[in-house]
C-alpha positions in Angstrom: -7.3 12.1 7.9 -4.2 14.6 9.5 -1.1 13.2 11.0 0.8 15.0 13.4 4.6 14.3 13.1 5.8 16.7 15.7 5.3 14.9 19.1 8.8 13.0 20.8 9.6 10.3 18.9 8.3 7.1 20.5 9.0 3.3 20.2 7.1 0.8 18.0 7.0 -2.7 18.4 4.8 -5.9 17.1 4.1 -8.7 19.6 2.9 -11.8 18.5 2.0 -15.2 20.7 0.8 -17.9 18.6 -2.0 -19.7 19.0 -3.7 -23.3 18.5 -4.9 -23.5 14.2 -7.5 -22.4 13.3 -10.3 -22.9 10.3 -8.0 -20.7 8.3 -6.3 -22.1 5.0 -3.0 -23.3 5.5 -0.5 -21.1 6.0 -2.8 -18.7 7.6 -4.7 -21.4 9.8 -1.0 -21.7 11.4 -0.2 -18.3 12.2 -3.3 -17.4 14.1 -1.5 -14.9 17.2 -2.5 -12.8 20.0 -1.3 -9.5 18.4 0.0 -6.5 20.2 0.9 -3.5 18.8 3.6 -1.0 21.6 3.9 2.6 21.2 6.2 3.5 24.0 4.4 2.3 27.0 0.4 2.1 25.4 -0.4 -0.7 23.8 -2.6 0.0 20.5 -4.9 -3.1 20.4 -6.1 -2.7 24.2 -9.6 -4.0 23.2 -13.2 -4.8 24.9 -14.2 -8.4 24.0 -17.8 -7.7 24.4 -18.3 -11.9 24.1 -15.8 -12.8 27.3 -16.5 -8.9 28.6 -13.1 -8.8 29.0 -10.4 -6.0 28.5 -7.1 -7.1 26.8 -4.0 -5.6 25.8 -4.1 -7.9 22.8 -6.2 -9.1 20.1 -6.7 -12.2 18.2 -5.8 -11.8 14.6 -3.8 -13.5 11.4 -0.1 -12.4 11.9 -0.5 -14.1 8.4 -2.5 -11.6 7.2 -1.0 -8.2 8.9 2.7 -9.8 8.0 1.5 -10.0 4.0 -0.5 -6.2 4.3 3.2 -5.1 5.6 5.2 -6.8 3.3 2.8 -6.1 -0.1 2.8 -2.2 1.2 6.4 -2.1 2.3 7.5 0.6 0.1 4.3 2.9 0.2 4.2 2.5 4.1 8.0 3.5 4.2 7.8 6.4 1.9 4.6 8.0 0.9 3.4 11.2 2.4 -0.6 11.5 3.3 -3.0 12.0 1.0 -6.8 11.3 0.7 -7.9 8.6 -1.5 -8.9 5.4 -1.8 -5.8 3.5 -3.1 -3.8 5.5 -0.4 -6.3 4.2 2.5 -5.9 0.7 1.4 -2.4 0.7 1.9 -1.8 2.9 4.7 -4.7 2.0 7.1 -4.3 -1.5 9.2 -8.4 -1.8 8.7 -8.4 -2.6 4.9 -6.7 -5.7 5.7 -10.0 -7.3 5.8 -10.4 -11.2 6.0 -12.9 -11.7 8.1 -11.0 -9.7 11.3 -12.0 -7.0 13.4 -8.8 -4.9 13.1 -8.1 -1.4 14.4 -8.0 2.2 13.2 -4.4 2.8 12.9 -2.9 4.4 9.7 0.7 5.1 9.0 1.9 7.8 6.8 5.9 9.0 6.0 7.6 11.8 5.2 10.9 10.0 4.5 12.3 11.0 7.8 9.2 10.5 10.1 6.3 7.7 10.0 3.4 9.3 11.5 1.1 7.0 13.6 -2.6 7.7 13.4 -4.7 5.5 15.6 -8.5 5.8 16.8 -10.5 4.0 18.7 -13.6 2.0 17.5 -17.2 1.7 18.2 -18.5 -1.0 16.0 -22.1 -2.5 15.5 -23.4 -5.6 17.7 -21.9 -7.8 15.5 -18.0 -6.9 16.4 -16.8 -8.4 19.2 -14.3 -6.1 19.3 -14.2 -3.0 20.2 -10.3 -0.9 20.2 -9.7 1.4 22.9 -7.1 3.6 22.5 -6.9 6.6 20.4 -3.5 8.5 19.6 -1.4 10.6 17.1 2.7 9.8 17.7 5.4 10.2 15.2 8.5 7.2 15.0 11.9 7.5 13.2 11.6 6.0 9.8 14.5 3.6 10.8 12.3 2.3 13.8 9.4 1.8 12.1 11.5 -0.7 9.3 13.0 -2.3 12.4 9.3 -3.3 14.0 8.1 -4.3 10.1 10.8 -6.4 9.7 10.9 -7.9 13.3 7.1 -9.2 13.0 7.1 -10.3 9.1 10.7 -12.3 9.9 9.0 -13.9 12.9 5.6 -14.7 10.8 7.9 -15.9 8.1 10.2 -18.2 10.8 6.9 -19.9 11.6 5.5 -20.6 8.5 9.2 -22.1 7.6 8.6 -23.9 11.1 5.7 -25.9 10.3 6.6 -26.5 6.9 5.3 -24.0 4.7 8.5 -22.4 4.0 8.2 -21.9 0.2 4.7 -19.6 0.8 4.3 -16.9 -0.8 4.6 -14.4 1.7 8.1 -15.9 2.2 9.2 -15.4 -1.2 7.6 -11.7 -1.6 9.8 -10.8 1.8 13.1 -12.7 0.2 12.6 -10.1 -2.8 11.8 -6.8 -1.0 15.1 -8.1 1.2 16.9 -8.0 -1.9 15.3 -4.9 -3.5 16.3 -3.0 -0.5 20.2 -4.0 -0.7 20.1 -2.4 -4.3 20.6 0.6 -5.1 18.6 0.8 -8.7 15.7 -1.2 -7.4 15.5 1.0 -4.2 15.0 4.1 -6.3 12.5 2.7 -8.5 11.1 1.5 -5.7 10.9 4.6 -3.8 9.7 6.5 -6.7 6.9 4.4 -7.5 5.7 4.5 -3.9 6.4 8.5 -3.6 4.5 9.0 -7.2 1.4 6.3 -5.1 1.7 3.5 -7.4 2.2 -0.1 -5.9 5.3 -2.2 -6.9 5.2 -2.4 -10.8 1.7 -0.9 -11.4 3.6 2.7 -12.3 3.7 3.7 -16.3 7.0 2.6 -17.6 7.7 6.0 -19.4 6.3 8.1 -15.8 9.0 6.0 -14.1 11.8 6.5 -16.4 11.1 10.2 -16.8 11.4 10.4 -13.4 14.8 8.3 -13.3 15.9 10.6 -16.2 15.6 13.3 -14.1 17.0 11.8 -11.2 20.4 11.3 -13.2 20.6 14.2 -14.6 19.8 16.9 -11.9 19.8 14.8 -8.7 18.0 11.6 -6.6 16.3 14.1 -4.1 14.6 16.1 -6.7 13.2 13.1 -8.6 11.9 12.0 -5.1 10.2 15.4 -5.0 8.4 15.6 -8.3 7.3 12.2 -7.5 5.7 13.1 -4.4 4.5 16.4 -5.1 3.4 15.9 -9.1 2.3 12.3 -9.2 0.9 11.7 -12.5 1.6 15.2 -13.9 5.6 14.6 -13.3 5.2 13.2 -17.0 6.9 15.3 -19.3 8.6 17.5 -16.4 12.5 17.0 -18.1 11.2 19.2 -21.1 9.5 21.4 -18.6 13.1 21.8 -16.4 14.6 22.3 -19.5 12.5 25.6 -20.4 12.4 27.0 -17.1 16.2 26.9 -16.6 16.6 28.9 -19.4 14.1 31.4 -18.3 15.4 31.5 -14.3 16.6 34.9 -13.2 19.4 35.6 -10.5 18.7 35.6 -7.0 21.9 36.1 -4.7 22.0 34.1 -1.5 24.2 33.9 1.5 26.8 30.8 1.1 25.4 27.9 3.1 28.8 27.6 4.6 28.3 31.2 6.2 25.4 30.8 8.0 25.8 30.2 11.5 22.8 27.5 12.6 22.3 26.5 15.9 21.3 22.8 16.9 22.0 19.8 14.8 20.8 17.5 12.2 19.0 15.4 14.7 15.9 18.3 15.0 13.1 17.7 12.9 12.8 19.2 9.4 10.8 21.9 10.5 13.1 22.9 13.2 15.8 22.5 11.0 14.0 25.4 8.4 13.3 27.6 12.0 17.3 27.5 13.0 18.3 28.1 9.1 15.8 31.4 8.8 17.0 32.5 12.3 20.3 32.4 10.9 19.4 33.9 7.7 18.0 36.9 9.2 20.8 37.6 11.6 23.0 37.6 9.0 21.2 40.1 7.3 20.4 42.0 10.0 17.1 42.5 10.1 16.2 42.2 13.6 12.3 42.1 13.5 12.4 44.0 10.2 10.2 42.7 7.0 12.6 41.0 4.3 12.8 42.6 1.0 12.6 40.4 -1.5 12.5 42.5 -4.7 12.9 39.4 -6.9 9.6 38.2 -6.2 8.2 40.8 -8.4 10.2 40.4 -11.4 7.8 38.9 -14.4 8.4 36.0 -15.8 7.1 34.1 -19.1 5.0 30.4 -17.8 7.5 27.7 -18.3 4.9 25.0 -17.5 6.1 23.9 -14.9 3.3 23.7 -11.8 6.1 24.4 -9.2 8.7 26.9 -7.9 12.2 25.5 -9.2 15.9 27.3 -8.3 18.7 26.0 -10.1 22.0 26.5 -8.9 25.6 25.0 -10.0 26.9 24.2 -6.6 25.8 23.4 -3.2 27.5 26.1 -1.6 26.9 28.8 -4.2 25.9 32.1 -3.2 23.7 32.6 -5.7 20.5 30.5 -7.6 18.4 31.0 -10.6 14.8 31.0 -9.9 12.0 30.2 -11.7 8.6 30.8 -9.7 5.3 29.3 -10.6 2.8 31.2 -8.5 0.9 34.6 -9.6 0.0 36.3 -6.2 3.1 38.6 -5.1 3.0 37.5 -1.5 2.4 33.9 -2.6 5.6 34.5 -5.0 7.4 35.8 -1.9 6.7 32.9 -0.2 7.2 30.3 -2.9 11.1 32.3 -3.4 12.1 32.0 0.3 11.3 28.0 0.0 13.5 27.9 -2.6 16.4 29.5 -0.5 15.8 27.7 2.5 16.2 24.6 0.2 19.3 25.8 -0.9 20.7 27.0 2.4 19.6 23.6 4.4 22.7 21.6 2.4 20.5 18.6 2.4 21.3 17.5 -1.2 24.1 18.1 -3.8 21.0 18.0 -6.2 21.4 20.7 -9.2 17.4 21.7 -8.8 15.4 22.9 -5.3 11.5 22.0 -5.9 8.7 23.8 -3.9 5.5 21.3 -3.9 2.8 20.8 -2.0 3.4 17.5 -1.1 3.7 17.0 2.9 7.9 15.5 3.0 10.4 16.2 5.1 12.2 18.3 2.5 9.0 20.3 2.0 8.4 20.8 5.3 11.6 22.3 5.9 11.3 24.7 3.1 8.0 25.9 4.3 9.1 26.2 7.9 12.2 28.4 6.8 9.8 30.7 4.4 7.6 31.5 7.3 10.1 31.9 9.8 12.4 34.1 7.0 9.5 36.0 5.9 7.2 36.6 9.5 9.6 35.8 12.4 7.8 34.9 15.3 9.4 36.9 17.6 7.9 40.2 15.3 4.3 38.5 15.5 4.6 38.3 19.5 6.1 41.9 19.4 3.1 43.2 18.1 0.4 41.5 19.7 1.1 43.1 23.5 -1.8 41.7 24.5 -4.3 42.3 21.7 -6.5 39.5 20.8 -5.0 37.4 17.9 -8.1 37.8 15.7 -8.7 37.8 12.2 -8.2 41.6 12.0 -4.6 41.1 13.8 -3.8 38.5 11.7 -4.3 40.9 8.3 -2.4 43.5 10.1 0.7 41.2 10.5 0.3 40.1 7.5 0.5 43.5 5.6 3.7 44.4 7.6 5.5 41.1 6.2 3.8 41.4 3.0 2.4 37.5 3.7 -1.1 35.5 3.5 -2.5 36.1 7.3 -2.4 31.8 6.7 0.9 32.2 7.4 0.5 34.4 10.3 -1.7 31.7 11.5 0.6 28.9 10.9 3.4 30.5 12.7 1.4 31.2 15.7 -0.2 27.5 16.1 3.4 26.1 15.7 5.6 28.4 17.2 3.3 30.1 19.8 0.6 27.4 20.7 -0.1 29.6 23.8 -1.8 32.2 22.1 -5.3 31.9 21.2 -6.6 32.2 18.0 -10.5 33.1 18.6 -13.2 31.0 16.2 -10.4 28.3 15.5 -9.4 26.9 19.3 -12.7 25.3 20.3 -12.9 21.4 20.3 -14.9 20.6 17.5 
């Protein structure tokens, strides 16, 4: 399942209109409602009712089940990046709620700053009385998502209290989550669990202890990146970090203070990455020339860490110590520049910057920085000069800038979508 975080940030709202009691058990029976999900002006629950032959912007569903699912999965929905496994889908796709209702195909995934919304129309069999009509990929600010979820769960809990079910399990669960969100230690634990792909209290205690120890020693954000990028492999990461620190080699960088970066921190992570890379190349006086990164060619013994690492004594330092995990020279160049970008971004005061394959905001920023620093979009467009961006052209550009052809294609797709890439722009 692919999420698109790049669109304009949308508003999100859950709407409830309570209905007379149904045949369900007490708490659920009294919380049946016409439910709507508004994404800006689009009604995500717009559906065709095959029994009544009507189209309505809302659908009769169990608010109790929806609120319970949102509350039970709150930490994972808020923090966990997209992955492709059944456990992830059960906690991120509304259709997993079940209970005899026809739920829409809507999923949520977070990069920490933005929550992606992935909705698809449904074309159920004749036994399904509801067909959802809208499909959309959108993005909402994480804070907007939080408020929307808080509102619908609060409304459902209030409904339970008003009809005499104030001691219901949902009310108790929601009160616990609210308390955890105001407690910094509890929030750290739950966030690490979620990033590592675990439900609350399901993470192996030793793994959680290790991630917390890494956070205490090197910085909270790097512990988050390890949890999201390594998941189960995070076990033993503390010892691996110590080994990597002793074998890391020096890499001079500009001081983050010296870069004149356009824009501001309201930009998306990848937009900040592009802007920092442009400032980096400008300070180096590179123009459209390739970047020389001889450090990436230095030999290094394996440290047992499956990720690239940069150690720094100060977030404003003009030097970092680098430990690379990749072996191919071009992959090492890209990994190295991801680390430089993470350092120059000034996002954290952590003692370590890490490169993982996770889809967190930090990794998106670093990958965007590396792509633009190594293979500037203006350099690619300058080389096109009316040529077709076919595989041969991608390889020529890749050879000039010493990157993978995938980096060239990635740059064109994301920074110059008007350029057609033959064989890759046809609708499936």
